[in-house]
N, C-alpha and C positions, 0 to 999 in steps of 0.2 A: 481320209483326206487330211493333209496337214493344215496348219494354221496359216500357211503362207509365210514367206519371210517379210519382215517389216522393212520399211525403207531405211530405218536406223540400224539394222543388223550389219555388223561389220563385214566388209569384203576382204578383210586381211586374214589369211589362213592361220597365221600365228595367234591371232586373238581366239579363234575357235579351239586351237590346240591348248592354249592356256586355260580356257574355261573347261575343256575336257579334263585336263589334269586336276582342276579344282573339284570336279565331280568325283573323281577317283579318291581324292583326299577326303571328301565328305563321306563317301561310302565307307572308307576305312575307319573314320572317326565314329561313325554310327555303330560299328561292331561292338562297342562296349555295352550296349543295351539291346537285348534280343527283341524288345518291343519295337525297335527301330530297323529290324532286318528288311521289312518291306521298303522303307525309305532308302536304305542302303542299296537294295536291288534296283530301285528306280534310278539312283545316281549312277549305277553301273551302266544301265541302258543309256542314260544321258551322256555319259563319258564317251561311249562308242559312237553315238549319233553325232556328237560335236566333232569327234576325231575324224570320222569319215567325211563330214562336211568340210572340215579343214583341209583334209587331203584332196578332196575334189576341187576345192578352191585353188589349191596349190597347183594341181595338174591341169585342170580344165578351165580355170578362171571363171567359174560359174558357181553361184550359190544355189545349191539344191534345196528344194522344199520337201517336207515330209519327215516322218518319224520311223519309217519302215527300214530297219537296219539291213535286212536281207537285200532289199532293192538298192539301198545306198552302197552296200558292199559289192553288188553286181556291177554298179556303175564304176566303182573303183577298179574292179577286175578288168574292165575294158582297157585300162591304161597300164595295169600291172597284174599279170595272171596270178601272182602270189596271193592276191586277195581272195581268190576262189577257195583257199585253205581256211578262210574265216567265215564262209557263208553259213555253215552249220551252227557255229557259235553265235553268229549274229541273229540267226533265226531263234535260237534259244533266248537270247537277251530281249528279243521283241516282246516276249510274254510279260515282261516286267515294266512295260510302259504304262498301261492302263490299270491292270489288275492290282498293282501295288498301291495305287493312290485312292481308290474308291471302295467303299464298303460293298460287299456282295452278300447274297443269301447264304452262299457257301463260302466261309472265310478262306482267303488265300494265305496260307501259312508257308513260311520259309524257315527251314531249319539251319543250324550252324554249318553243316557240311555244304548245303546248297549255296549259302551266301559266300562262303569261303571260295567255292568254285567260281562263282560269278565274279568275285573280285580278282581272282587269279586270271581268269579269261580276259577280263577287261584290261587288266594291267599288261598282260602279254600282247594283246592287240594294240593297245595304245603305244607300247614300246616299239612294236613293229612299224606303226605309222610314223612316230616321231623320229625314228632312225632314217626312214626314207626321206623325210623332208628336212632332216638335220635340225630339229627343234629341241632346244634345251629349256625346260621349264624354269630352272633356277636362274638363267640369265635373261629371261623375258622381262621387258619393261613395258608396261602398258602405255600405248601411244594414244594421244588425244587428237 
């Protein structure tokens, strides 16, 4: 179950895409220290969660609750069948929402190849979404 969206959560799709882009920037920045790979993976998950929510706001004018990327991707596929191509990758990214943030009896280790693939997948999926909605991260100006 998700946290629910807060009353103060933006209902502007471009805000969600902006923050999605920031998560990708954070993931790439964290690559410089292998101790931060778990955090980088979490930012990849967050990148796609926010991107999917932004897309759904754009298309359905509704802010979706929850963190399950596969479910969000399936919701997006209802408006654009091309999202079905991303369901498998969204399912993989789902694993990095909880496991990367909390200690476990069996450590959750991410190697360099895995984190590079997660960043590549997140980047490709984010590009796919931003092209659909014609969002340009560089020209975004935060609205108050």
